[in-house]
C-alpha positions in Angstrom: -14.8 5.2 -12.5 -15.2 2.4 -9.9 -15.7 -1.0 -11.5 -19.4 -2.0 -11.7 -18.6 -5.7 -11.5 -16.1 -6.2 -8.7 -13.9 -9.3 -8.9 -14.7 -11.9 -6.2 -11.7 -13.7 -4.7 -12.8 -16.5 -2.4 -15.2 -14.3 -0.5 -13.3 -11.0 -0.5 -14.5 -8.5 -3.0 -11.8 -6.9 -5.1 -12.9 -3.6 -6.5 -11.2 -1.5 -9.2 -10.3 2.2 -9.5 -11.4 3.2 -6.0 -10.6 6.8 -5.1 -8.5 6.8 -1.9 -9.0 10.5 -0.8 -12.2 9.7 1.1 -10.4 7.1 3.1 -7.8 9.5 4.5 -8.1 12.4 6.9 -6.2 14.6 4.5 -8.9 14.0 1.9 -6.2 13.8 -0.7 -5.1 11.1 -3.1 -5.9 9.4 -6.4 -7.3 5.9 -7.0 -6.2 2.5 -6.1 -6.0 0.1 -9.1 -7.5 -2.5 -6.8 -9.2 -2.2 -3.4 -10.4 -4.8 -0.9 -12.1 -4.5 2.5 -11.0 -7.4 4.7 -13.2 -8.2 7.6 -11.3 -11.3 8.7 -7.7 -12.5 8.7 -8.7 -15.1 6.1 -10.0 -12.4 3.8 -6.6 -10.6 4.2 -4.9 -13.8 3.1 -7.3 -14.1 0.1 -6.6 -10.5 -0.9 -2.9 -11.1 -0.7 -3.2 -14.2 -2.8 -4.9 -12.1 -5.5 -2.0 -9.6 -5.3 0.5 -12.5 -5.6 -1.3 -14.0 -8.6 -1.4 -10.7 -10.4 2.2 -9.7 -9.4 0.8 -6.6 -7.8 2.3 -4.4 -5.1 0.0 -4.1 -2.1 -0.4 -2.0 1.1 -2.7 -1.9 4.1 -5.0 0.9 5.1 -6.5 1.5 8.5 -8.1 4.8 9.5 -6.1 6.8 7.0 -5.2 9.3 9.7 -1.4 9.2 9.2 -1.2 8.9 5.4 -0.6 11.0 2.4 -1.6 9.4 -0.9 -0.1 10.5 -4.2 -2.3 12.4 -6.7 -1.7 9.5 -9.1 -3.0 7.0 -6.6 -1.5 3.5 -6.1 -0.9 1.0 -9.0 -1.5 -2.0 -6.8 -3.9 -3.5 -4.2 -5.0 -1.5 -1.2 -6.3 -3.8 1.6 -8.6 -1.9 4.1 -8.3 -3.7 7.4 -11.9 -3.7 8.7 -11.8 -6.5 11.3 -12.8 -5.1 14.7 -13.5 -7.9 17.1 -12.6 -7.3 20.8 -12.7 -9.5 23.9 -12.0 -8.8 27.5 -10.7 -11.2 30.1 -10.0 -9.6 33.4 -7.4 -6.9 32.7 -6.4 -8.4 29.3 -7.9 -6.9 26.2 -7.6 -8.7 22.8 -8.5 -6.4 19.9 -8.3 -6.6 16.2 -6.5 -4.1 13.9 -9.6 -2.4 12.5 -11.0 -1.3 15.9 -11.2 2.4 16.3 -8.6 3.7 18.7 -10.8 6.3 20.3 -13.6 3.9 20.7 -11.2 1.5 22.5 -10.1 4.3 24.9 -13.7 5.0 25.8 -14.6 1.4 26.0 -11.7 0.7 28.4 -13.1 3.3 30.8 -16.5 1.4 30.8 -14.6 -1.8 31.5 -12.8 -0.2 34.4 -9.4 -0.7 32.8 -6.7 2.0 32.9 -3.7 2.4 30.6 -5.0 4.1 27.5 -6.1 7.5 28.8 -3.1 9.4 27.2 -4.2 8.1 23.8 -7.6 9.9 23.9 -8.3 12.0 20.9 -5.7 10.4 18.7 -7.5 9.4 15.4 -7.0 6.1 13.6 -7.3 2.4 14.2 -5.6 0.0 16.7 -3.5 -1.6 13.9 -2.1 1.8 12.8 -1.5 2.8 16.4 0.5 -0.3 17.1 2.5 0.1 13.8 3.4 3.7 14.6 3.5 3.2 18.4 1.0 6.0 18.8 1.3 8.0 22.0 1.0 11.3 23.7 1.7 12.9 27.1 4.4 10.4 28.0 2.4 7.3 27.2 2.3 5.0 24.1 0.3 2.0 23.1 3.5 -0.1 23.0 3.7 0.4 26.8 0.6 -1.8 27.3 0.8 -4.1 24.3 1.8 -7.5 25.7 1.9 -9.2 22.3 1.0 -8.4 18.7 -0.7 -10.7 16.2 1.3 -10.3 12.9 0.7 -11.7 9.4 3.8 -12.5 7.5 2.7 -11.4 4.0 5.3 -13.7 2.4 4.2 -16.9 4.0 0.6 -15.8 5.0 1.3 -17.3 8.4 0.0 -15.4 11.5 2.3 -15.3 14.5 2.1 -13.8 18.0 5.1 -11.6 18.7 5.8 -10.7 22.4 6.4 -7.0 23.1 10.1 -7.7 23.5 10.4 -8.6 19.8 8.3 -5.6 18.5 11.1 -3.0 18.9 8.7 -0.3 20.1 10.3 3.1 20.3 9.3 6.7 19.8 6.6 6.6 17.0 8.2 3.5 15.7 8.1 -0.3 15.8 9.4 -3.3 13.9 6.2 -3.3 11.9 6.8 0.2 10.6 10.2 -0.7 9.4 9.4 -4.1 8.0 6.7 -3.9 5.2 6.3 -7.7 5.1 4.8 -7.8 8.6 1.2 -6.6 8.9 -0.5 -6.0 12.3 -3.7 -8.0 12.6 -4.4 -7.3 16.3 -2.9 -7.0 19.7 -3.2 -8.1 23.3 -3.2 -5.3 25.8 -2.5 -5.7 29.5 -4.3 -2.9 31.4 -4.9 -2.1 35.1 -8.2 -2.3 37.0 -9.3 1.1 38.2 -12.4 3.1 39.0 -14.3 3.8 35.8 -15.1 7.4 37.0 -11.4 8.1 37.6 -10.5 6.7 34.1 -13.2 8.9 32.5 -11.8 11.9 34.4 -8.3 11.2 33.1 -9.7 10.8 29.5 -11.5 14.2 29.9 -8.2 15.8 31.1 -6.3 14.4 28.1 -9.0 15.7 25.7 -8.9 19.1 27.5 -5.2 19.3 27.0 -5.5 18.5 23.4 -8.3 21.1 23.0 -6.2 23.7 24.9 -3.4 23.1 22.4 -5.9 23.0 19.6 -4.9 19.5 18.6 -7.8 19.0 16.3 -7.9 19.9 12.7 -10.1 18.9 9.8 -8.4 17.5 6.7 -5.1 17.0 8.5 -3.0 14.0 9.4 -2.3 15.3 12.9 1.4 15.8 13.6 3.2 15.8 10.3 6.7 15.7 11.7 8.2 13.7 14.6 9.6 15.7 17.6 13.3 15.6 16.9 16.2 15.1 19.3 18.0 18.4 19.6 21.7 18.7 20.5 21.8 22.6 20.7 21.8 23.4 24.4 20.9 27.0 23.8 17.9 26.0 21.7 16.8 23.6 24.5 17.2 26.3 27.1 15.1 28.7 25.0 12.3 26.1 24.7 12.3 25.3 28.3 12.3 28.9 29.4 9.5 29.9 27.0 7.3 26.9 27.7 8.1 26.4 31.4 8.7 22.6 30.9 11.6 20.3 30.7 12.0 18.6 27.3 11.9 14.8 27.5 15.0 13.0 26.1 16.1 16.3 24.5 13.2 16.2 22.1 11.7 19.6 21.2 8.2 19.7 19.7 8.4 20.1 16.0 5.6 22.6 16.1 7.6 24.9 18.4 10.6 24.6 16.0 8.4 25.5 13.0 7.1 28.5 14.8 10.6 29.5 15.9 11.8 29.3 12.3 9.0 31.8 11.4 7.1 29.4 9.2 3.6 29.5 10.7 2.1 31.3 7.8 3.6 29.2 5.1 1.3 28.0 2.3 1.6 26.2 -1.0 -1.7 26.2 -3.0 -4.3 24.6 -0.9 -1.8 23.1 1.6 -1.0 25.3 4.6 0.6 25.2 8.1 -2.4 25.3 10.5 -2.9 28.5 12.3 -3.9 26.4 15.3 -0.8 24.1 15.5 2.4 24.6 13.5 3.0 20.8 13.2 -0.3 20.3 11.6 -0.3 20.7 7.8 -3.9 21.1 6.5 -5.8 20.8 3.3 -7.6 24.1 3.2 -9.6 22.9 0.2 -8.5 21.4 -3.0 -4.9 20.8 -1.9 -3.0 18.2 -3.9 -0.5 15.7 -2.6 2.2 17.5 -4.6 1.4 20.7 -2.8 1.6 19.0 0.6 4.9 17.5 -0.3 6.3 20.9 -1.4 5.0 22.5 1.8 6.7 19.9 3.9 10.0 20.2 2.0 10.0 24.0 2.5 9.4 23.6 6.2 12.2 21.1 6.6 14.6 23.3 4.6 13.6 26.4 6.7 14.0 24.7 10.1 17.3 23.2 9.0 18.7 26.4 7.7 17.5 28.6 10.5 17.8 26.3 13.5 20.2 23.5 12.4 17.6 20.9 13.1 16.5 18.2 10.6 12.8 17.3 10.8 11.6 13.8 9.9 8.1 13.0 8.7 5.8 11.0 10.9 3.2 10.7 8.2 3.5 7.7 5.8 3.2 8.1 2.1 1.7 5.9 -0.6 2.0 5.9 -4.4 5.0 8.2 -4.7 7.7 7.0 -7.0 10.4 9.2 -5.5 
């Protein structure tokens, strides 16, 4: 049960035994031993000092749209990044980590600023999007991020890192690889454009996603990254079937899962979505253990039948192995 008397740590409230499932799009996961909602960078620092004083592991939570939490929860402090200030100066947008990504895409259209249209429909927060270099249809947030405000969790200092130091790549960044660096916000450089045209581009992106049925309840979106494939015959088969050229020899993981005949796979309440094969869904009552088993079976099947190794895009929390 949640603590009835939350601990207060210099203005930030530290709660106990907070169930994490409601904070994730999977709707899966056990409780956090401690939980804090940070609405300012200073509150993030205060929460981290609490973790340091208690010798606790800690992690950061945004929109929970790319996360699978263990059934046992997390024996540490979860810090929910809730800061969401935004400012616009010409074509420059400064936005904090907790700002909703889809809201930012729609707001940018109202501001007459182009550059985020390809991100329309991607769930989550700006901080999570920067960490995972979220993108679609040939664009990614790292393409327009001029700098990133980062908190060093060891020193509690905040530094501004230019794009060149962020190591943005396909669904990856320095911040995803270095757990000591936490994204607090970012500065985006966009391009002035007609608001009506931007809105039209956003609608086109959303229509593409809808046509591909890229919207599923109780899912984390794409579970696996699109892998680089070396098999020329497999690439040719994909291009001939889909009528498109694959970029950088990457074949969509969903197509590979379909090709391996795993569309109907299910483990308990965890299943491959009938709408999109790279979406693993909680059909009701799924456990994290079932989702992990489903993912392992998919990886094994694709590797055995097609010779391709899939890598998870979804992050995990609370698993001991």
